[in-house]
C-alpha positions in Angstrom: 8.2 10.9 -10.7 6.4 9.3 -7.7 3.2 7.3 -8.0 -0.1 8.8 -6.9 -1.5 6.0 -4.9 -5.1 5.0 -5.8 -7.0 2.4 -3.9 -6.1 -0.7 -5.8 -2.5 -1.6 -6.4 -2.1 -4.8 -8.5 1.0 -7.0 -8.3 2.4 -8.4 -11.6 5.3 -10.8 -11.9 8.2 -9.0 -13.7 9.0 -12.1 -15.7 5.6 -11.8 -17.4 6.0 -8.7 -19.6 3.0 -9.7 -21.7 0.8 -8.9 -18.7 2.3 -5.5 -17.9 0.1 -3.2 -20.0 -3.1 -5.0 -19.1 -2.3 -4.9 -15.3 -1.6 -1.2 -15.5 -4.8 -0.7 -17.5 -7.0 -2.5 -14.9 -5.5 -1.1 -11.6 -4.8 2.3 -10.2 -1.1 1.3 -10.2 0.8 -1.8 -11.1 3.5 -3.3 -8.9 6.1 -5.0 -11.1 7.5 -7.7 -8.8 11.1 -8.8 -8.9 10.8 -10.6 -5.5 8.6 -13.5 -4.5 6.7 -13.8 -7.8 9.9 -14.5 -9.7 12.0 -17.6 -9.4 15.8 -17.0 -8.9 16.6 -18.4 -12.3 14.2 -15.9 -13.9 15.2 -12.7 -12.1 17.8 -11.7 -14.7 15.3 -11.7 -17.5 12.7 -10.0 -15.2 15.2 -7.1 -14.6 15.6 -6.7 -18.4 11.8 -6.5 -18.7 11.7 -3.8 -16.1 14.3 -1.7 -17.9 12.5 -2.2 -21.3 8.9 -1.7 -20.1 6.9 0.9 -22.0 4.5 2.0 -19.2 3.4 5.2 -17.6 5.9 5.8 -14.8 3.3 7.7 -12.8 1.4 4.4 -12.4 4.2 1.9 -11.9 5.8 0.7 -8.7 8.8 -1.7 -8.8 9.2 -4.2 -5.9 12.8 -5.1 -5.4 14.3 -7.8 -3.3 15.3 -7.3 0.3 18.5 -5.2 0.9 19.7 -8.2 2.8 19.8 -10.4 -0.3 22.3 -10.8 -3.1 19.7 -9.8 -5.6 19.3 -6.2 -4.3 22.2 -4.6 -6.0 21.2 -6.1 -9.4 17.7 -4.9 -8.9 18.8 -1.4 -8.3 21.0 -1.4 -11.4 18.0 -2.5 -13.5 15.8 0.1 -11.8 18.3 2.9 -12.6 18.1 1.9 -16.3 14.3 2.2 -16.2 12.0 5.3 -16.2 10.5 4.2 -12.9 11.2 6.0 -9.7 8.8 4.6 -7.2 10.2 1.5 -5.5 8.8 -1.0 -3.0 11.5 -2.5 -0.9 10.6 -6.1 0.2 11.3 -7.1 3.8 12.6 -3.7 4.9 14.1 -4.1 8.4 16.0 -0.9 9.0 15.9 2.7 8.0 19.7 2.6 7.2 19.1 0.1 4.4 17.1 2.7 2.5 19.9 5.4 2.5 21.0 4.1 -0.9 17.9 5.6 -2.5 18.6 9.2 -1.6 16.3 11.7 -3.2 16.2 10.0 -6.5 13.4 7.5 -5.6 10.1 7.5 -3.7 10.2 4.5 -1.4 7.4 2.3 -0.2 8.9 0.2 2.6 7.3 -3.2 3.0 7.5 -4.1 6.7 6.7 -7.8 6.7 9.1 -9.4 9.3 9.4 -9.1 13.1 12.4 -6.8 12.6 10.6 -4.7 10.1 7.5 -4.1 12.3 9.8 -3.4 15.2 11.7 -0.8 13.2 8.6 0.8 11.7 8.9 4.2 13.4 12.5 4.7 12.2 11.6 3.5 8.7 8.5 5.8 8.5 10.7 8.7 9.5 13.2 8.1 6.7 13.2 11.0 4.2 13.1 8.7 1.1 10.0 6.9 2.4 6.6 7.9 1.0 4.7 5.1 2.4 4.6 1.8 4.4 3.0 -1.5 3.6 2.8 -4.5 5.8 2.6 -8.2 5.0 1.0 -10.9 7.0 2.4 -14.2 5.8 6.1 -13.3 5.8 5.6 -11.7 9.3 4.2 -14.9 10.8 6.9 -17.0 9.0 9.6 -14.7 10.5 8.2 -15.6 14.0 8.1 -19.3 13.3 4.4 -19.4 12.9 2.4 -21.3 10.3 -0.6 -19.1 9.5 -1.6 -15.4 9.8 -5.3 -16.3 10.0 -7.6 -18.3 12.3 -9.9 -21.1 11.2 -12.7 -18.5 11.0 -10.7 -16.5 8.4 -9.8 -13.4 10.5 -6.3 -12.3 11.2 -4.5 -13.5 14.3 -3.7 -11.0 17.0 -0.1 -10.6 16.0 -1.1 -9.8 12.4 -3.7 -7.2 13.6 -1.0 -5.6 15.8 1.4 -5.4 12.8 -1.3 -3.9 10.6 -2.2 -1.3 13.2 1.4 -0.4 13.9 2.3 0.2 10.3 -0.8 2.4 9.9 -0.1 4.3 13.0 3.6 4.9 12.3 2.9 5.9 8.7 0.3 8.4 9.9 2.6 9.8 12.6 5.1 10.9 9.9 2.5 11.9 7.3 3.3 8.9 5.1 0.8 6.7 3.1 -0.2 3.3 4.5 -0.9 0.4 2.2 -2.9 -2.6 3.4 -1.7 -6.2 2.7 -3.0 -8.5 0.0 -6.0 -10.8 0.6 -4.5 -14.1 -0.6 -7.8 -16.0 -0.9 -8.8 -14.8 -4.4 -12.2 -16.5 -4.2 -13.1 -14.9 -0.9 -14.7 -11.7 -2.3 -16.7 -11.0 0.9 -13.6 -11.2 3.0 -11.7 -8.9 0.7 -14.5 -6.4 0.6 -14.8 -6.5 4.4 -11.1 -5.9 4.9 -10.9 -3.2 2.2 -13.8 -1.3 3.8 -12.1 -1.5 7.1 -8.8 -0.3 5.6 -10.5 2.7 4.0 -12.3 3.6 7.2 -9.2 3.2 9.3 -7.0 5.5 7.1 -5.1 3.2 4.7 -4.4 5.0 1.4 -4.6 1.8 -0.7 -4.8 -2.0 -0.7 -2.5 -4.2 -2.7 -4.0 -7.2 -4.6 -2.7 -10.2 -6.5 -5.5 -10.8 -9.1 -7.3 -8.4 -11.5 -10.7 -9.6 -10.2 -9.9 -8.0 -6.9 -9.4 -4.5 -8.2 -13.1 -3.5 -8.6 -13.9 -5.0 -5.2 -11.2 -2.8 -3.6 -12.3 0.3 -5.5 -15.9 -0.1 -4.5 -14.9 -0.6 -0.9 -12.8 2.6 -0.8 -15.6 4.6 -2.4 -17.8 6.2 0.3 -21.5 5.7 0.2 -23.5 8.5 -1.6 -25.2 9.5 1.7 -21.8 9.7 3.4 -20.6 12.0 0.7 -23.7 14.2 1.0 -23.2 14.4 4.7 -19.6 15.3 4.4 -20.2 18.1 1.8 -23.1 19.4 3.9 -21.2 19.6 7.2 -18.3 21.3 5.4 -20.6 23.8 3.9 -22.2 24.4 7.3 -18.8 24.8 8.9 -18.0 27.8 6.6 -20.8 29.6 8.3 -20.0 28.6 11.9 -17.4 29.4 14.5 -15.9 26.6 16.7 -18.1 23.7 17.7 -21.6 23.5 16.2 -24.5 21.1 15.7 -25.3 19.5 12.4 -28.1 17.0 11.8 -28.2 16.4 15.5 -24.5 15.7 15.9 -21.8 17.8 17.6 -19.2 18.9 15.1 -15.7 19.9 15.9 -12.4 19.8 14.1 -11.9 16.0 14.2 -15.3 15.5 12.6 -14.5 18.0 9.9 -11.2 16.2 9.2 -13.3 13.0 8.7 -15.5 14.9 6.3 -12.6 16.2 4.3 -11.2 12.7 4.1 -14.5 11.5 2.6 -14.6 14.3 0.0 -11.0 13.6 -0.9 -11.8 10.0 -1.7 -14.3 11.0 -4.3 -12.1 13.6 -5.9 
C-alpha cells in the first residue's frame, strides 16, 4: 500500500518508538527515519521498532540509509518484516540502485547530493519511483560548501537550482515532488513563505522536522477562499464554453483551467 501524500510529512527518529503514534496523529504522514536521525549504535534497535510498529501503513514512510552504505541491506530486511511499503531512499544517486525494490514498494527518492541531482531525470523515470524529494544541506556538503543559505536566510543559487530540477524532473514523469525541510524551527515566517511557494510551484508536500511546523505547512498549502471561489467559478463557466473564453476580465485557456483544477484538488 502506497502513501497518499498530504501537505505535511513529519520526520520521526526510528529509535523513538514512543513518538510514533503522536507523530502520525499530528501529520498527514510520518517518516520513520533510520538514517541521519539515528546514531549508528542505535540503528539495530530502530529497525526492530520499525518491524514492530503498530501504525496505519497508508500514512507511514520509512526512510532507509543510502544504497551506498553498509546499513542499506539491514534496513531492507527490517522493512520487509514490517507492514510498510512506502520507502524513502536517502542520498539516491542512481536509478539502478533502486532496482532492488521492484514492484513491491513505492519509492520516494531523496536527491540530496550532486550525483543525485545530476541523475534526477533517470531516477524520476524509474518504475518503482512515486516521487522525488530534495535536500539542501547534504547537497551543499557534497559540493564542499558550508551553508545552503545566505546571511539573509534565502537559499543560495545552487540550492534553488536543485529544488527546481527535482520539481521539474518529477513533473516530467508524472511523479510527486516533495520540498525540503526548513531546519530553523523558530522561523515560522520563513517556513510559511517557502511552503506557499512550494504549493504554488507544484510541490505535492513539504517535509518537516517538528510537530509545530505541521499546521504552518497545511495552512500554506490550503488555497485562499477567494482563490477557491474563482477556480470553481471558472471551471463551471468552462462547461458552457468552447475553446478560449473570458472570465472576470481574464482570458481563459487550457493552462488556466489546469491551474483551477489544481486549486480545487487541494481542497478535496
